[in-house]
C-alpha positions in Angstrom: 12.9 -130.5 332.4 10.4 -128.4 330.4 6.8 -128.6 331.5 4.3 -127.2 329.1 2.2 -124.2 330.3 -1.4 -125.4 330.3 -3.1 -122.2 331.2 -4.2 -120.4 328.0 -5.1 -116.7 327.9 -8.5 -115.7 326.5 -10.0 -112.3 325.6 -13.6 -111.3 326.3 -15.1 -108.8 323.9 -17.8 -106.2 324.8 -20.5 -108.6 323.6 -19.4 -111.3 326.0 -17.6 -113.5 323.3 -14.5 -115.4 324.3 -11.5 -115.9 321.9 -7.9 -117.0 322.5 -5.4 -114.3 323.0 -3.3 -113.8 319.8 0.1 -112.3 320.6 0.7 -111.6 316.8 -2.2 -109.2 316.7 -0.8 -107.3 319.7 2.7 -107.2 318.1 1.1 -105.7 315.0 -0.6 -103.0 317.0 2.6 -102.3 318.9 4.6 -102.0 315.7 2.0 -99.5 314.4 2.1 -97.5 317.6 5.9 -97.2 317.4 5.6 -96.2 313.8 2.9 -93.6 314.5 5.2 -92.2 317.3 8.1 -91.9 314.8 10.0 -94.5 316.9 10.4 -97.3 314.3 13.9 -98.0 315.6 12.4 -99.0 318.9 10.1 -101.7 317.5 12.4 -104.4 318.8 10.9 -103.7 322.3 7.5 -105.0 321.1 8.5 -108.7 321.6 9.7 -108.0 325.1 6.5 -106.2 325.9 4.3 -109.1 324.7 6.4 -111.6 326.6 6.2 -109.5 329.8 2.4 -109.2 329.4 1.9 -112.9 328.8 4.2 -113.8 331.7 2.1 -111.6 334.0 -1.3 -112.7 332.8 -0.5 -116.4 333.1 0.2 -115.8 336.8 -2.9 -113.9 337.6 -4.8 -115.5 340.5 -7.9 -116.2 338.5 -9.6 -119.6 338.0 -9.8 -118.9 334.3 -7.4 -116.6 332.4 -10.1 -114.5 330.8 -9.4 -110.7 330.3 -11.2 -107.9 328.7 -9.6 -106.0 325.8 -9.6 -102.9 328.0 -7.5 -104.8 330.7 -5.0 -105.9 328.1 -4.7 -102.4 326.5 -4.3 -100.8 330.0 -1.6 -103.2 330.9 0.3 -102.6 327.6 0.0 -98.8 328.0 1.4 -99.0 331.5 4.4 -101.1 330.3 5.1 -98.6 327.5 4.9 -95.6 329.8 7.0 -97.2 332.6 9.6 -98.2 330.0 10.1 -94.7 328.6 7.8 -94.7 325.6 5.0 -92.3 326.4 4.5 -91.3 322.7 4.1 -94.9 321.7 1.7 -95.4 324.6 -0.4 -92.5 323.4 -0.5 -93.9 319.9 -1.3 -97.4 321.2 -4.2 -96.0 323.2 -5.6 -94.2 320.1 -5.5 -97.5 318.2 -7.6 -99.3 320.7 -11.1 -100.5 320.4 -14.2 -99.0 322.0 -13.4 -101.4 324.9 -11.1 -98.8 326.3 -14.1 -96.5 326.8 -15.8 -99.0 329.1 -15.9 -98.2 332.8 -15.7 -100.4 335.8 -17.7 -100.4 339.0 -15.8 -98.8 341.9 -16.9 -101.4 344.5 -14.0 -103.0 346.4 -14.8 -106.5 345.0 -14.8 -105.3 341.3 -11.6 -103.4 341.8 -9.9 -106.3 343.5 -10.7 -108.7 340.7 -9.5 -106.2 338.0 -6.3 -105.2 339.8 -5.3 -108.8 340.5 -4.0 -109.1 336.9 -1.9 -105.8 337.1 -0.3 -105.5 340.5 2.6 -107.6 341.4 1.9 -107.7 345.2 0.6 -110.0 347.9 -3.1 -110.8 348.2 -3.1 -108.9 351.5 -1.7 -105.7 349.9 -4.0 -106.2 346.8 -7.1 -106.1 349.1 -5.8 -103.0 350.9 -5.1 -101.2 347.6 -8.5 -102.1 346.2 -10.2 -100.8 349.3 -8.3 -97.6 349.2 -9.2 -97.0 345.5 -12.8 -97.8 346.2 -13.0 -95.4 349.1 -11.3 -92.6 347.2 -13.5 -92.9 344.1 -16.7 -93.3 346.0 -15.9 -90.3 348.2 -15.9 -88.3 345.0 -19.3 -90.0 344.1 -17.7 -91.9 341.2 -19.6 -95.1 340.8 -17.8 -96.2 337.6 -14.4 -95.2 336.4 -12.2 -95.8 333.3 -9.7 -98.7 333.5 -6.8 -96.2 333.0 -7.9 -94.0 335.9 -8.3 -97.0 338.2 -4.8 -98.3 337.3 -3.2 -95.0 337.9 -4.9 -94.6 341.2 -3.9 -98.2 342.2 -0.3 -97.6 341.2 -0.3 -94.6 343.5 -1.5 -96.6 346.5 0.8 -99.5 345.5 3.8 -97.1 345.9 2.4 -95.7 349.1 1.9 -99.0 350.7 5.3 -100.3 349.5 7.0 -97.2 351.0 5.2 -97.8 354.3 6.4 -101.4 354.4 10.0 -100.4 353.5 10.1 -98.0 356.5 9.7 -101.0 358.7 11.8 -103.4 356.7 15.5 -104.2 356.9 17.7 -102.8 354.1 17.9 -105.0 351.0 20.7 -105.3 348.5 20.1 -103.3 345.4 19.8 -105.3 342.2 22.3 -104.9 339.4 21.4 -103.3 336.1 19.0 -105.7 334.2 20.3 -104.7 330.8 22.8 -107.0 329.1 23.8 -106.9 325.5 24.8 -109.9 323.4 28.4 -108.8 323.7 28.1 -108.5 327.5 26.8 -112.1 327.7 29.5 -113.5 325.3 32.1 -112.0 327.6 30.9 -113.7 330.8 30.1 -117.2 329.5 32.2 -120.2 330.7 34.6 -121.7 328.1 32.4 -124.6 326.9 29.3 -122.5 326.3 31.4 -119.8 324.7 32.6 -122.5 322.3 29.0 -123.3 321.4 28.4 -119.6 320.7 31.5 -119.4 318.5 30.4 -122.4 316.4 26.9 -121.0 315.9 25.3 -123.9 317.8 24.1 -121.4 320.5 22.8 -117.9 320.4 21.7 -115.9 323.4 19.7 -112.7 323.1 20.4 -109.6 325.1 18.5 -109.1 328.3 16.0 -106.3 328.4 14.6 -104.6 331.5 11.1 -104.8 330.0 11.2 -108.6 330.3 14.4 -109.8 332.0 14.3 -113.3 330.7 17.3 -115.4 329.3 16.6 -116.4 325.7 18.5 -119.3 324.2 18.5 -120.2 320.5 19.9 -123.7 319.7 20.7 -125.2 316.4 20.5 -129.0 316.2 22.0 -129.2 312.8 25.1 -127.2 313.8 25.2 -129.2 317.0 25.4 -132.4 314.8 28.1 -130.9 312.6 30.1 -129.9 315.7 30.0 -133.6 316.9 30.7 -135.0 313.4 27.5 -137.1 313.5 26.9 -139.2 310.4 23.5 -139.8 308.9 21.4 -141.4 310.3 22.2 -140.1 313.7 21.5 -142.8 316.4 20.1 -142.3 319.9 23.3 -144.0 321.2 25.5 -141.1 320.1 22.9 -138.3 320.3 21.5 -138.6 323.8 24.8 -138.6 325.8 25.9 -135.5 323.8 22.7 -133.7 324.6 22.9 -134.5 328.3 26.5 -133.1 328.4 25.2 -130.0 326.5 22.4 -129.6 329.0 24.9 -129.1 331.7 26.8 -126.5 329.6 23.6 -124.6 329.0 22.8 -124.5 332.7 26.3 -123.1 333.4 25.7 -120.4 330.9 22.3 -119.6 332.4 23.8 -119.4 335.9 26.6 -117.1 334.7 24.0 -114.7 333.2 21.7 -114.9 336.2 24.5 -114.3 338.6 25.5 -111.1 336.7 21.9 -109.9 336.7 21.7 -110.4 340.4 17.8 -110.2 340.5 15.8 -111.2 343.6 14.7 -114.3 341.8 16.2 -116.3 338.9 14.9 -114.9 335.6 12.8 -117.3 333.5 14.4 -119.0 330.5 13.1 -119.3 326.9 14.4 -121.9 324.5 14.0 -121.8 320.7 15.2 -124.7 318.5 14.2 -123.5 315.0 15.7 -126.4 313.0 14.6 -129.3 315.3 12.2 -130.8 312.7 14.6 -130.4 309.8 17.2 -132.2 311.9 14.8 -135.0 312.8 13.7 -135.5 309.2 17.1 -135.2 307.4 19.5 -136.5 309.9 17.6 -138.9 312.1 15.0 -140.2 309.7 12.3 -139.8 312.3 8.6 -140.3 311.4 7.2 -139.3 314.8 8.8 -135.9 314.8 6.5 -134.2 317.4 7.1 -136.8 320.2 10.9 -137.0 319.4 11.2 -133.2 319.3 9.7 -132.9 322.8 11.9 -135.7 324.1 15.2 -134.2 322.7 14.2 -130.7 323.9 13.4 -132.1 327.4 16.9 -133.6 327.6 18.5 -130.4 326.4 16.7 -128.4 329.0 16.9 -131.0 331.8 19.6 -129.3 333.8 18.1 -125.8 334.1 17.7 -124.8 337.7 15.3 -122.0 336.9 11.9 -122.0 335.3 11.8 -122.8 331.6 8.9 -120.5 330.7 8.7 -121.1 327.0 9.9 -123.7 324.5 9.5 -123.1 320.8 10.5 -124.9 317.6 9.7 -121.9 315.4 
């Protein structure tokens, strides 16, 4: 069942002020960067980049999820560059605030705290990389360095330490391609979930290597139409149908996850854009927020992987 993510992300400006992280502002900047780089057709990637960033930041080993603007910008630039958009990365860097000009102390402790939000490795390896970076920079008498330089140096040592570990590790199975189009997904779904797709009850976005999550879009009103529910829809007829559908969605999720063949099950995202319209018009519900959460919880109750995000927008 869906469990709300309680850890909120905050930004710290150069004056020490703390404000909630606003993904819409970042999306606007990314769209502008793609436009400046004459890559307007690639703007669709912006959503995946923001999702990948939030997913990473929320798992940072920090007591409070407070990040500087420079840290956020450096992470986005890295994602753009590693995803094959160097021109957009350059345009995004140019659109940044003066926070990007700030420099960070090159002590091991400072580097370890900064890099904890950007390196997907164990704590032991994080400490080793931070020490290597600190030693290299201080050998050159660099007491403070730009965030971008620190990240590039850390990535070098991350690859170096990973390669050293691989030389002593058993061979691992390569992962399959993490790109799946909507058509690919439609072709591998089980019969019952394919029927939901055909009737417009369910939509599933393609899977991107930037953020390999499985994104479901579910229509409650088309679901009601498929089951010939009459107004007002009662709990007696609605709940059993939702529980059956939850199992169908899990089968669809598993089919996609099996095809991706990633080391871990990819996170799921569920959007139910007409939930409140359905509750008002077809159920006559006056406590829509509580009922929406309850119905969504049933619909997602069979997922065997993490439900990272639930939205009614």
